[in-house]
N, C-alpha and C positions, 0 to 999 in steps of 0.2 A: 062419771069420772071427772076428776078435777086436776087442774094445773095450779099449783099454789106457789106463792113467793113468801118465803119465811125470812124475816129480817133477823140477821144474826150479828148484831153489833151496831156501831155508831154510824152516823150519816156519812155520805160521801163529801169530800172536801173539794176545794176550788178547781175549776178549769180542767182542760183536757191534757192529761198526762204529758206535761212538757218536760218530763224526765228530770225534774228538779223540785222546786217548791210546790208545784201543782201536780195533782195525781189522778184526776179523773176526767172523763170526757164531757160531763155535764155537771153544772153546779146544782145538785138536787138537795131537797130537804131530807129529813129523816124518813127512812122507808117505813111503809105500813104493809101489813099483810094484805095480799091481793089474791083473789081467786077468780079463775076463768073457767067457764064450762067447756068441756070437750064432748063432742058428739058421742053419746053412749051406744049408738047404733053402728059405729065404725067397726068394720070386720077385720082390720089389720091386727097384727100381733102387738100387744101393749108393751111398750118399751119405756121404762121410767129412767130418766136421766137426771142425776144430781148435778146442778150447775152452781158454781160459785162465781160471784162478781163483786165489785166494789162500787158499782154504779147502778142506781135504781132504774134508770132509763134503759140500761142494757138488759136487765131482767124483763122489762116490759117488751122490749124489742124481740127478744128470743121467744117469749110466750106467743106473741103475735105470729112470728114465723112458724112456730110449732102448729098453731091452729091452721095456718095456710097449708103447711106440709101435709097434715092429716087429711085435709079436704081434697088434696090432689094425689095422695098416695094410699093405695089399697093394701100394701104389704105391712106397713107399720103404723101404729098409733102412738105418737110420741107424747109422753107426759113429762113435763119439766118441773122439777122441784128445785127452785132457785133460792139461794141464800145470799143476801146483800150484806156485806160486812165492811167495816173500816178498812181502808186501803192497806195500811201496814199490818194489821191483824190478819187479814185474809192471806196476804202473801207469806207472812211468817208461818201461819198454820199450814199452808200448802207445802212449804219447804219441809217442815217437820214431818208431815204426812208422807211425802215422797221419800224422804230419807229413812223413815221408820218402816216403810213398806205397807202401811195401812192407814185408812182414814181419809184418803184423797177423794175428791169428787170425780165424777165421770168426765165432765166438761168444765173448763175454768177459763176465766179472763185473766191474762197476765199482762200487766202494764209494761210498755217497752223498756222503761228504765230498769226493770227487774227481770226481764225475759232471759237475759244472758246467764243469770244465776242458775236457771233450770236447764241450761244446755251444757253444763260442765260435767265431765266424767261420763257416767252411764246415764244417758238421757232417758228420763222416765215419762216422756211424752210420745204419743203415737205419731209416726210420720203421716203427713197429710198431702204428700206430693201427688198422689193419684187423683185426689179430688180437685186439687189446684190445677193439675194438668187438663182436666176436663173443661176448664174455662180459660186457661192461660193465654190463648190467642187474643182474648178480649180484655185482658187485665193489664194495668200499668205495672210492668215488671219491677220497677224500682220499689214499689210498696211491699213486695214480697221479701226483699232481701233482709230486713231486720229480724225476721223470724226463721231464718235459715241457719243450718249448721252443716258444713260439708255438703252443701247443695241440696239438703233435705229440708222440706217445709215442715214446720212444727206449729205454726200459728197463723191465724187469719184475722186481719184487722177490721175495724169498724169504719175506717175512713182513709183517704189519701193523706190529708193533713198538709196540703200544699202551703208553703210559706209565701206570704204575699206582703205587699206594702199597703197599709191603710192610710190614705190621706184625708184630712179634713179640708175639703175643697174650698169652703168658705174662707179659711185662713190662707190657703195657697193663693186664691184669687186676690185677697187683700194685699198679699205680698207681691203680686204681679207675676206669679208663676203659673205656667201651664204645665200641669203634672205630666201630660203626655209628651212633653219634650224632655222629660227626665229619662235618659237612657242608660247612662253610666253612673257609677258612684261619684265620679267627679261632678257630674251634673247635679246629683243629689246634694252634694256639699255646697255647691254654689247656690242652689235653691234654698238651702238652709240658711245661708248668709243673708239672702233676701228676706226670708221670714224674720230673722233676727233684726234686720235693719228697719223693716216696714210694718211690723206688727208687735203686739205684746206677747207673742207666743215664742216658744223654743221649737226647733225642728223636730226633735225626737228624744227618746230616753233609752237607756241601756240597763237591763236588769243586773243587779249586783248580788242577789242571793238565789238566782235561778239561772240555768244555762242557756235558755232559748235564744236570747239576743246574740250571744257569741256563737253558739252551735249552728244556728241557721246560716250565718255567713261563712262559717268554717266549711260546712258541707257544700254550700253554693260554690265555693272557690275550689272544690275538688279535694277538700280535706275531710275532717270528721274525726271520729274516734278510732275506727278500724278501716282497713281497706278490704277489697274483695278477696285478698289472700289471707285474711284473718290476722293481719299484722297490726299492732297498735301504732297509730300515726298521730297521736295527740300533739306531738311537738314537730310536726311536718312543716316544711316551708309554706305550704298552702294555708295551714292554720295560723302560722305566725303572721302572714300577710293579711289575713282576714281580721285577726284581733288587733293588729297594728292600725288597720283602717278605723276600727271602732275607737281605739285609743286616740287617734288623731282627731276624730269627730269631737271627742270630749275635750282634749287638752290643747290641741293646736287650733282647730277651727271654731270651737266654742258653740257648736250647734246641737250638742247632746249633753245629757246629764243623767244621773241616776234618778229613777222615778220615785215619787212619793211612796213610801212603804217598801221600796227596793224592788218590787215586782209588779208586773203588769196585771196581776190579779188582786192587788190590794185595793180595798175600798177607797183609800185616799188617792190612789192613782186614777181610779174610775172617775172620782169627783173632779180631779184636775183636768183630765182629758175632756170630760163633759163640759167644763167651764172654759174650754178653748185655750188652755195653757200650753198644749202641744199640737203640732201640725201633722204629725205622722207617727206611725209605729209599725214595725215589721213583726208579724206573728202568723201562725198557721190559720188556715181557712176557718177552723172551728171557733176562732176568736170573734167571728161575725156575731155569734150569739151574745157576746158580752156587750156589744154596743146596744143591742135591743133591750137587754135586761138591766144594764147599769148606767148607760150613758144616753138618756133619752133626748137630750138637747142636740145630739149629733144627727138626728133623723133627717135624711135627705142629703146630707153633706158628705158622707163618707164615700170615697172612691176606692175600689179594689184594683190594684195594679201589680204587675210583676216586680220582683226585686230589680233594682238597677244592676247592670252587668259589670263584672270585673274587667272583661275584655270583650272585644267585638265577637259576637256569635257565641259567647259563653253562656253558662247556666243562668237562668232568670228565676229559678225557684228550686226548692228542695222540699223535704217533708219534715214535719215537726210533731212530736208526740205520737201516741198510738197505744192500742191495747190489742194483743193477739189472743184470740180464743183458741184453746188447745184441748186435746183429749188425752187424759192421763192413762198410763199403762195399768192402772188399778181398775179400770173399767172391766166388767165381766166380758169375756170374749164373745158371748152370744149377743151382746149389745153393740159391739164395735161397728159392724156394718151399718146398722141403723143410725148410730151416732154420726158416722162419717157422711152418710147420705144426707142427714138432716143438716149438718154443719155446712156442707156444700150448698144446699138449698137456701139456708138462712143467711149466708154471707156472700155467695159468689154468683148467684143467678142474676139475670137482668132485673127481675122484679125486686129481689132483695136489695140490689144496689140502688135502685130508685128509692126504696124505702129508707136507705141510709140518709138520704136528703130530706124526704118528706116527713119521716118520723123523728129523726135525730138532729137534722140540720147539718149533716156532715157531707163532705165532698166524696162521691163514689170513686172507686179505683177501677171501674170498667169503662173503657173508652166509648163503648157503643151505647151508653145511656145518656150521653150529654145532649142528644137531640130529642130526648123525651120532653113532652110539654111541661112536665113538672119541674124540669131543670132549666127550661128556656124562658120561663116567665120572668119578666122584669121585677126587680125588688125596689119598691119606692124608698126604702130606707137607704139604699146604696145607689143614690142618684138615678133611680128607676132603670138601672141597667140589669141585664141578665147575667148575674155574677158568675153562675156556674159555667155559662158558655165562655166567658172571659178566661176562666181557669183552663179550659181545654187547650187554648193556644199556648200554654206554658209546658204542656206535657212532653214536647220533643226537646225541651231544654231544662229538664228536671234532674237535679243531682240526686244520686241514690244515697242510702245510708246503710252502713253495715254495723252490726252491734258487737259481736265477739264476746268472749268469756268474761272479760273484766270491764265491760261496758258500764255496769252500775257504779263501780269504783271511779271510773273516769268521769262520769257525769257528776258524781259527788265532788270531785276535784274542781270541775268547772264551776259548779254552783257555789261551793263554799270557799274557794280560794281564788281561782283565776279571775273570775268576774269582778270580785271586790278589789283585788290587788290592782288590776289594770285600770278600773274606772275611778276608784276612790283614792288609791295610793300612788298612782302613776308609775307602777312597776312596769319594767320593760316586758312586752308581751312574750318575746322569745324566752326570757329568763323564767317567767311565770309558767309558761307551757312546759318547758323542760323540767322544771321542778315537779309539776303535776304528773308528767309522764313517768318520771322516775319513781314517784310515789306509787303509781299504779303497777309498774313493773315489779316493784319490790314486794308486792303482795304474794307473789308466787315464789319468792326466794327463800 
């Protein structure tokens, strides 16, 4: 019996689903057909599950979890047939299949920036609330919200995606700044001025064709795209305040600018950061992988810290990017129980959550795995600190994210209009956000 991965389309493109210019959790090369042996002596009922994804590493991850599930489960013998396709092609084909009523896979990865599209009208994804409830007491509740609709869970992510500040400590020390004394955004701005005055570097960069730089601070400040009542809040006072802060960093304080290539996943930006042109950047935890892959000269110098707070006791992190794994309603009814059991095992168990870190390099969203030896080991690249343990301290000050039905359109507005207008054209943040919110609201008119 074989579990096979069939490559169906182009390679995965840059970085972890930052709901804008970047669309995947790992920067992989073109996929190749992979075959993994499954124990032919297994007595359980054979259940073949068609799985679509746009990330090669996700296919590998699910295959490994299937092998483990089969070893521990006598009722079912899961066989995964996984197709890895281009991001846009996969999501478009999925939408057509669901709308036409045929051709959809049993199990599918849906990137967070597209998930809301599949929650409109008659939802054709199976509720997963029951399997999430089996683990809910140990989960970071905020990570579940982006894949909910009317309180029902429809997707399970591969990571928490905690947004953190990455400091190049060599530059910060040269500037005379102790990063652990940066508590507020005012402290960060003052530190940035010291970097400007005492080094050849600039403090930071703000993406102008992707939403992550803006969206991270918007959510941290209690804003975002939607609220818990499913109301669009793109032009809320909290968002205006956050984007105004970013605008001030660029235009008033002179400590920030657009990155080379306009995004933090562009090769020219990697080169610039690697060369010491910037002292810090705020991005999700999964961005740790980029330093090791593309910025080799930063080894040992990067410190991972919480975001500076807007107010005393306020949020010091939120979440960025994500991919929810879902089960479509086109699955054969006799496979549904096995698929749900497998998905819970593959994504939510303690062992699976540890594997999110060891296999994929992502931060788990189970609280109880952060004392596992695999997560407490110091990382020489990041100042020999136990980075995952540091993240745990942020969990009680973690801002949630709510997606809502027009989340994809809102993210497009942030990426294609607001970020560029505010950073490159000095447009008033309130004016830009109001215009973006009106464009999103007009979609349903």
